[in-house]
N, C-alpha and C positions, 0 to 999 in steps of 0.2 A: 967618070971614076969612081967606084963602088964606095959608101961610108966602112966606118970601122965600128959599126954599131954591134951590142952584145946580143945575139939571137940565141935562146935557149932552143934546147932539145924539142918542147912542147911548142914552140912557136914553128920550128919547122916541120912539125907531126901536125899541126893543125892548118898551115897555111897548105900543104900537101893535099891532108883530105879537102880542103876549101877549093882547092885546082882542079881536082880529082873531078868533086860533084860538077864543077862547072863546067869543066874542059877534058876530064875522060884522061887515060889513061896517059895519051903523049903529055900531059902535063907533070907527069911522074920525071923529069930528067931533072939531075943537079943543076945543070945549067940555067933553064928555066926559073928552077924554085929560087936559085941566086941573084935572081933578075928581081923577081918576085918580093924578095925579103931585102935588096940591094946590099947585098954581102958576096964576099969571093968564097970560093970554093972550100979554100981553108977553113971556113965555118962550118961548114958541112962535114968535112973532117975532124973536126974537132967531136963532134957529137955522133960519126957514123964510120965506120971500119970503110963502106962501098956502098954503092946501091942496093946488093942483095940484105946488107946488114940493115938498111933505111928501110926497104923494103916490110920485111920482117918485123921492125920495131912499127912501124905504121901500122901494119894489120893488127897488130896487138895493142897498138893505140886505140884502134877502130872498134875492136873485140872489148876493150876496158868499157869505153863510152857507150857504145853500141848493144852491148848485151851485159855485161858483168853488173855496172853502175844500175840500170835495169833491174835488174833480178835484185838487186841489194835492195834496193828502194822497194822494191812492191814487196818483198820478202816482211816489211817493216808491218804490212797489214795481218791482220788478223785471220779476217776470214776467206773463204774462197771468193765469196763473191765480189769484195773489196779489192783482193789482191788482182782477179781479171778486170777490175774499173780500173786500177792505180798501172796496172800495165799496159792495157789500151790509153790511155790518158798519155804515158810516157810515151810510146811506141808514136803514138800519132802525131807528136811534135818534133820526130828526129828527121834528118834528112833522107826521105826516102830515094831522093834521085843519086843521091853517093852510092847506096846499097847497090842500086842499077846499075852505076857504073864500075861498082868494085866486082859486080858478078861478071861484068863484062871482059873486064882485066881478068878474069879467072879463068876465062875462055883460052884465053891466050898466053898465061903464064902460070905455069903448074906450080911453081911454089904459092902463089898465092891462092890459085885453086885447092890446094891442102888445108890452107889457112881457114880458108872460106866452109870448108867440109868441118870443121873441127869446131866453129862458128855454130854452123848449122846444126850438129850434132849436140852442142851445150844447150841451144835455146830450146830443140824440142825435147831433150829431157826434161830441162824446169816446164815444160808446157804438161809432160807427161806426170813431172811430180803434183804438178795441181790438180790434174785429172785423179792422181790417185786421192790425194786427200779432198778430193770429192767424193771418195766412196764408191769409185769404177774399179774394175778388175784390170789387173797388169795389162791385159790384151787389150782392153778397151780404150783405156789411158793411152796406151803408146799409138794405137790408129787413129785417135781423138787427134791426141798431139801434131802427129805426122800431118792430118787433114788441114788441121787448123795452120800449121806453119806451110805449107803449101798453098793454102789460100791466101798468107800473109805477104808470101815471095810473088805468088802471080799477079796479085792485086798491085805489086809497088810496079811490076812489069805491063800491066793495063792500064792504068790512071796517073796522068802526071800529077805533080805535085800538087798543083792548085786542084785537084779532086781528091783531097785527104779525108773531105768528108765522105766524100763516096764509099772511099777505102773502109772508114771508120763503120759509116752505116751496114755494108756488108759482113763487116768482121762480127757485129753487133748481132746481125739474123743469123750468120753460121754460129755462133753460140748458144741462141737460141735454139738452134736446130736440134745442138748437139745435147743440151741441158735436156731436152724433150725425151729424147733416147739416151741419155746417160742412167748407168749403175745396173 
């Protein structure tokens, strides 16, 4: 028998992201999440209209945590170099396996794919803004942002979570190359 404990919307979302990271999209099933949280389906429907609503809210929660909050924290720094340093520090601490699993899910779910595309655009625009702050022309800033983001996504797929150091090292090397070409 399932317990009658109170579960918040955030409990649902964090549990789902953890399950997604460790088990993949198959874990994003109402019955599996209920079992994980030891609650009934009524708890799920108290917070979400249906599974589609849940997916949208889950992806929005992921975007806030893995994009918006990182940008907000990074923007507290004053100089370009400090912002880049802070951005790399924050991103290196994140769950890259979850990002890989979310992208894999997006290959099979059109709604998830569209939400990922929005996050990608937001991230690239932020990087472009940093390159503009550095004094680069708009077209160069746009190209640098796209290349850096493509490297970031690619490295997530090439290196396992245990290879975070290698991702950080290669990203720093790429940044040095861009800086030598910049402006």
